[in-house]
N, C-alpha and C positions, 0 to 999 in steps of 0.2 A: 504494500499501500503506499503511495505517495504521501509523504508530508508537506504540510502546510506551511509556506513561509512568510511570514510578516514584515514589511518594511514601510516604512512613512515617505510618502510621494510630496516630491518637490510642488510648490507653488508655481505655474509657469503662465506663459502666453500660447497662444495658439501659434503655430500647429503643434500638438503635445509630443515631445521627442519619443525617440524611439522605448528609452527604457522606461516609460511612464511618468504620469504627473497629473497635477490638477488644475484646474481654471477656476478661479471666482470670479462673480460677476453679482450685479445686483438681483438678476433673476436665479441665482442660487449658484451651485457649483457642479464641476463635469469632472471625474475622474476614471481615468483609462486604468481600468484592470483587467482585461483580458488582450492581451498583445493580439496582433495579427488580423482583429475582426475591425471591420469597416465601422465608422460612426461619422455622424455631423453634429457639429457645435453652433446654434444659433443663440445671438445674444438679443 
């Protein structure tokens, strides 16, 4: 069984780097937690 690895994601600006990160805006927060999948951020 694989183990879960926890790490703190840095706050960044779009686009989110391949290592992951978080974007904060007045509308809320977006965190990329799954690498490789497509997503779209709208402010």
